[in-house]
C-alpha positions as CSV (number, residue, x, y, z in Angstrom):
1,X,20.3,0.2,-0.6
2,X,23.5,1.9,0.3
3,X,25.6,-1.1,-1.0
4,X,24.5,0.1,-4.5
5,X,26.2,3.5,-3.9
6,X,29.9,4.5,-3.7
7,X,31.9,3.3,-0.7
8,X,31.7,6.7,0.9
9,X,27.9,6.9,0.8
10,X,26.0,7.2,4.1
11,X,22.7,8.6,5.4
12,X,23.0,11.5,7.8
13,X,19.8,12.8,9.4
14,X,17.8,11.4,6.4
15,X,20.1,12.9,3.8
16,X,22.5,11.1,1.4
17,X,26.1,12.0,2.0
18,X,28.8,11.2,-0.6
19,X,32.5,11.7,0.2
20,X,31.6,13.8,3.1
21,X,29.4,16.1,1.0
22,X,25.7,16.3,1.5
23,X,23.6,15.7,-1.7
24,X,21.9,19.1,-1.1
25,X,25.3,20.9,-1.0
26,X,26.4,19.2,-4.2
27,X,23.1,20.1,-5.9
28,X,23.4,23.7,-4.8
29,X,27.0,24.0,-5.9
30,X,26.7,22.3,-9.3
31,X,23.0,22.2,-10.2
32,X,21.0,19.2,-11.2
33,X,20.9,16.7,-12.9
34,X,24.3,15.8,-11.5
35,X,26.6,12.7,-11.7
36,X,28.9,12.4,-8.7
37,X,31.8,10.0,-8.5
38,X,33.7,8.9,-5.4
39,X,37.4,8.9,-5.9
40,X,38.0,6.3,-3.2
41,X,35.6,3.9,-4.9
42,X,37.2,4.4,-8.3
43,X,40.6,3.8,-6.9
44,X,39.4,0.7,-5.1
45,X,37.9,-0.8,-8.2
46,X,41.1,0.0,-10.2
47,X,43.3,-1.7,-7.5
48,X,40.9,-4.7,-7.3
49,X,41.7,-5.7,-10.9
50,X,45.3,-4.6,-10.9
51,X,45.9,-6.7,-7.7
52,X,44.0,-9.7,-9.2
53,X,45.9,-9.8,-12.5
54,X,49.1,-7.9,-11.8
55,X,50.8,-9.0,-14.9
56,X,47.9,-8.0,-17.2
57,X,47.5,-4.8,-19.1
58,X,44.2,-3.0,-18.2
59,X,42.5,-0.4,-20.3
60,X,39.4,1.5,-19.2
61,X,36.5,1.2,-21.7
62,X,36.0,4.9,-21.8
63,X,32.6,4.8,-23.5
64,X,31.2,3.8,-20.1
65,X,31.8,7.4,-19.0
66,X,34.2,9.6,-21.0
67,X,35.8,12.0,-18.6
68,X,39.3,13.5,-18.6
69,X,39.4,13.5,-14.7
70,X,38.4,9.9,-14.5
71,X,40.8,8.8,-17.2
72,X,43.6,10.7,-15.4
73,X,42.7,9.1,-12.0
74,X,42.7,5.6,-13.5
75,X,46.0,6.3,-15.3
76,X,47.4,7.2,-11.9
77,X,46.4,3.6,-10.9
78,X,48.2,2.1,-13.9
79,X,45.2,1.7,-16.2
80,X,45.2,2.8,-19.8
81,X,42.3,3.7,-22.1
82,X,40.2,1.9,-24.7
83,X,38.7,4.5,-27.0
84,X,36.6,4.3,-30.2
85,X,36.0,7.9,-31.3
86,X,38.1,11.0,-31.9
87,X,36.5,12.6,-28.8
88,X,37.4,9.7,-26.6
89,X,40.9,9.8,-28.0
90,X,41.2,13.5,-27.3
91,X,40.0,12.9,-23.7
92,X,42.6,10.1,-23.2
93,X,45.4,12.2,-24.6
94,X,44.4,15.2,-22.4
95,X,44.7,12.8,-19.5
96,X,48.3,12.0,-20.6
97,X,47.5,8.5,-22.0
98,X,49.3,7.6,-25.2
99,X,51.3,4.8,-26.8
100,X,50.9,1.3,-25.5
101,X,48.5,2.6,-22.8
102,X,46.0,3.3,-25.5
103,X,43.8,1.0,-27.6
104,X,41.7,2.3,-30.5
105,X,38.5,0.3,-31.5
106,X,35.7,0.7,-33.9
107,X,34.0,-1.4,-36.6
108,X,33.7,1.6,-39.0
109,X,36.9,3.6,-38.4
110,X,37.4,6.6,-40.6
111,X,40.8,7.4,-42.2
112,X,41.0,10.4,-39.9
113,X,40.5,8.2,-36.9
114,X,43.2,5.8,-38.0
115,X,45.7,8.7,-38.6
116,X,44.9,10.1,-35.2
117,X,45.4,6.7,-33.6
118,X,48.7,6.3,-35.4
119,X,49.8,9.8,-34.2
120,X,49.0,8.8,-30.6
121,X,50.9,5.6,-30.9
122,X,47.8,3.6,-30.1
123,X,47.3,-0.1,-30.6
124,X,44.6,-0.4,-33.2
125,X,42.1,-3.3,-33.2
126,X,41.5,-4.6,-36.7
127,X,37.7,-5.1,-36.7
128,X,37.0,-5.5,-40.4
129,X,38.6,-6.7,-43.7
130,X,39.5,-3.2,-45.0
131,X,41.0,-2.1,-41.7
132,X,44.3,-3.8,-42.7
133,X,45.4,-1.7,-45.7
134,X,43.9,1.5,-44.3
135,X,45.7,1.1,-41.0
136,X,49.0,0.4,-42.7
137,X,48.4,3.5,-45.0
138,X,47.7,5.6,-42.0
139,X,51.0,4.7,-40.3
140,X,49.6,2.5,-37.6
141,X,52.3,0.4,-36.0
142,X,50.8,-2.1,-33.6
143,X,47.5,-4.0,-34.1
144,X,45.3,-6.7,-32.6
145,X,43.0,-8.8,-34.7
146,X,39.4,-9.0,-33.2
147,X,38.0,-12.6,-33.6
148,X,34.3,-13.4,-33.4
149,X,33.9,-17.0,-32.3
150,X,30.2,-17.5,-32.2
151,X,29.5,-17.6,-28.5
152,X,26.0,-16.5,-27.4
153,X,26.5,-14.7,-24.2
154,X,23.8,-14.7,-21.6
155,X,22.8,-11.1,-21.8
156,X,20.4,-8.8,-23.7
157,X,20.5,-9.2,-27.4
158,X,21.5,-5.6,-28.0
159,X,24.7,-6.0,-26.0
160,X,25.9,-9.4,-27.4
161,X,29.0,-9.0,-29.5
162,X,30.6,-12.4,-29.9
163,X,27.9,-14.3,-31.8
164,X,27.9,-15.4,-35.4
165,X,26.8,-12.5,-37.6
166,X,28.0,-9.9,-35.1
167,X,28.9,-6.5,-36.7
168,X,32.1,-6.6,-34.6
169,X,35.2,-8.5,-35.4
170,X,36.0,-11.2,-37.9
171,X,35.1,-14.9,-38.0
172,X,38.1,-17.2,-37.6
173,X,38.9,-17.8,-41.3
174,X,38.7,-14.1,-42.2
175,X,40.6,-13.2,-39.0
176,X,43.4,-15.6,-40.0
177,X,43.6,-13.9,-43.4
178,X,43.6,-10.5,-41.8
179,X,46.5,-11.4,-39.6
180,X,48.4,-12.8,-42.5
181,X,47.8,-9.6,-44.7
182,X,48.6,-7.3,-41.8
183,X,52.0,-9.0,-41.3
184,X,52.6,-8.8,-45.0
185,X,51.8,-5.0,-44.8
186,X,54.5,-4.6,-42.2
187,X,52.2,-4.1,-39.2
188,X,53.2,-5.4,-35.8
189,X,50.4,-7.9,-35.2
190,X,50.8,-8.2,-31.5
191,X,47.9,-10.6,-30.8
192,X,44.2,-11.1,-30.8
193,X,41.1,-9.5,-29.2
194,X,37.7,-10.9,-28.2
195,X,34.7,-9.4,-26.6
196,X,31.5,-11.4,-26.0
197,X,29.1,-8.9,-24.6
198,X,28.3,-6.5,-21.8
199,X,26.7,-6.7,-18.4
200,X,27.8,-10.4,-17.9
201,X,27.2,-11.7,-14.4
202,X,29.6,-14.6,-14.7
203,X,32.5,-15.6,-16.9
204,X,30.9,-18.6,-18.6
205,X,30.8,-16.9,-22.0
206,X,34.4,-15.6,-21.6
207,X,35.6,-19.1,-20.8
208,X,33.8,-20.7,-23.7
209,X,35.3,-18.0,-26.0
210,X,38.8,-18.5,-24.6
211,X,38.7,-22.2,-25.4
212,X,37.8,-21.5,-29.0
213,X,40.4,-18.7,-29.1
214,X,43.2,-21.1,-28.1
215,X,42.2,-23.3,-31.0
216,X,42.4,-20.3,-33.3
217,X,45.8,-19.4,-31.9
218,X,47.0,-23.0,-32.7
219,X,45.7,-22.5,-36.3
220,X,47.7,-19.3,-36.5
221,X,50.8,-21.2,-35.4
222,X,50.3,-24.0,-37.9
223,X,49.2,-22.0,-40.9
224,X,51.0,-18.7,-40.5
225,X,54.0,-19.6,-38.3
226,X,52.8,-16.9,-36.0
227,X,51.6,-17.2,-32.4
228,X,49.6,-14.3,-30.9
229,X,51.7,-12.8,-28.1
230,X,48.8,-10.8,-26.6
231,X,45.3,-12.0,-25.7
232,X,42.9,-9.1,-25.0
233,X,39.8,-10.6,-23.3
234,X,37.8,-7.4,-23.6
235,X,35.5,-6.5,-20.7
236,X,31.8,-6.9,-20.2
237,X,31.9,-7.6,-16.5
238,X,28.6,-6.7,-14.9
239,X,27.7,-4.1,-12.3
240,X,24.8,-4.2,-9.8
241,X,22.1,-1.7,-10.6
242,X,19.4,-3.0,-8.2
243,X,19.5,-5.2,-5.1
244,X,18.3,-8.4,-6.8
245,X,21.0,-8.4,-9.4
246,X,24.1,-10.5,-8.6
247,X,27.2,-8.8,-7.3
248,X,30.0,-9.5,-9.8
249,X,33.5,-9.1,-8.2
250,X,35.8,-7.6,-10.8
251,X,38.9,-9.1,-9.3
252,X,37.5,-12.6,-9.2
253,X,36.1,-12.4,-12.7
254,X,39.3,-11.2,-14.2
255,X,41.2,-14.0,-12.4
256,X,38.8,-16.6,-13.7
257,X,39.4,-15.4,-17.3
258,X,43.2,-15.4,-16.7
259,X,43.0,-18.9,-15.5
260,X,40.9,-20.0,-18.5
261,X,43.6,-18.6,-20.8
262,X,46.3,-20.4,-18.9
263,X,44.5,-23.7,-19.1
264,X,43.5,-23.3,-22.8
265,X,46.9,-22.3,-23.9
266,X,48.5,-25.2,-22.0
267,X,46.1,-27.7,-23.7
268,X,47.2,-26.5,-27.1
269,X,50.9,-26.4,-26.1
270,X,51.2,-22.7,-26.7
271,X,53.5,-20.3,-24.9
272,X,51.7,-18.1,-22.3
273,X,50.5,-14.8,-23.9
274,X,50.4,-11.4,-22.3
275,X,46.9,-10.8,-21.0
276,X,44.8,-7.6,-21.4
277,X,41.4,-6.5,-20.2
278,X,39.1,-3.7,-21.0
279,X,36.6,-3.2,-18.2
280,X,34.2,-0.2,-18.6
281,X,31.2,-0.1,-16.4
282,X,32.8,-2.5,-14.0
283,X,35.3,0.3,-13.1
284,X,32.8,3.2,-12.9
285,X,29.6,1.5,-12.1
286,X,27.3,2.7,-14.9
């Protein structure tokens, strides 16, 4: 069972020890219930993906566990923050994360959230039709267009996000128009964003989505004269909760997605984009 626990976990005289601290000592000092994180494990996970895709931008999906201390630790490892609420944004800024290290999401963003994202210099993900004008009015500078390409990920229905009819993102025709309108509004449309679901044990859905996304990027080139310079592949990489679940290596999974982008963009004769990822639970194991 210890392989499901942080790297520093061990059993000493029948008691769980984490980072050199006995579970009973932690409970006495902090009370229960208690969530304990191992710094060495967090840093190892961060370095695994940074080493696997060194040229990619990585943003921690902070909804997995919003914590200023964890955000600060991950920032120290070169990882930014993906946030979707004013609270998560405040945590990220308290951890010193702003500007291009910050991505703001949400399929029902308020004007206040857009203004706060603009003030922080965050990249805003356009997730609905009315995001375009409201983002421009709020003073947002840099945006990504989230495209929903109809891929049915092999995961629980409640955590699929890339299928037709998803409340997240825009189908290709509407995403194309959103990119066009955003450019007309003077926004810096840096690229595109996709996310197909959560707790994915392999990258099959990512790779299927990337193939469709490359065809969308070709349409952007042909119809708008614009080629997405950034491809944000989202996150969704699984973690192991019980022994009979597969162990998904974060580094290997991110490399597989990066290679899928390279292949798909080559097939459509497109210039290589800058890659980005947004792992959440895969970094903090929740």
